[in-house]
C-alpha positions in Angstrom: 23.5 -29.5 -17.7 23.8 -31.7 -14.6 25.5 -28.6 -13.1 22.2 -26.2 -13.6 19.9 -29.7 -12.4 22.3 -29.8 -8.8 21.9 -26.0 -8.8 18.1 -25.8 -9.1 17.6 -29.3 -6.5 19.6 -27.7 -3.9 17.7 -24.3 -4.6 14.5 -26.6 -4.1 15.4 -27.9 -0.7 16.7 -24.7 0.5 13.0 -23.2 -0.4 11.4 -26.0 1.0 13.4 -25.9 4.3 12.7 -22.0 4.4 8.9 -22.1 3.6 8.6 -25.0 6.2 10.5 -23.3 8.9 8.3 -20.3 8.7 5.1 -22.3 8.5 6.5 -24.0 11.8 6.9 -20.3 13.1 3.3 -19.1 12.3 2.0 -22.5 13.8 3.4 -21.9 17.5 3.0 -18.0 17.5 -0.8 -17.7 16.4 -2.8 -15.1 18.3 -5.9 -15.8 16.3 -7.3 -19.1 14.8 -6.1 -21.5 17.7 -8.4 -24.1 16.9 -7.8 -27.8 16.8 -8.7 -27.3 12.8 -6.1 -25.1 12.2 -3.6 -27.2 13.7 -4.7 -29.8 11.5 -4.5 -27.8 8.4 -0.7 -26.3 9.6 0.4 -30.0 9.9 -1.2 -30.8 6.4 0.6 -28.0 5.0 3.7 -28.4 7.1 4.1 -32.2 6.6 5.2 -32.4 2.4 7.9 -29.1 3.2 9.2 -31.4 6.2 9.4 -34.4 3.9 11.2 -33.0 1.2 14.0 -31.3 3.6 14.1 -34.8 5.0 14.6 -36.4 1.1 11.5 -38.5 2.0 8.9 -39.0 -1.1 
């Protein structure tokens, strides 16, 4: 059971890293909606993924 837990745990962190990278890419390659409000929304979405990848809760 602990092996399955470890696999799920690592899969979760890999998925969080991938989603975080996709959000970062979207932040810097935007052609539309380039206002400050959208920057804040992107940062608000990116921060939880970065915290999970860095093992900070």
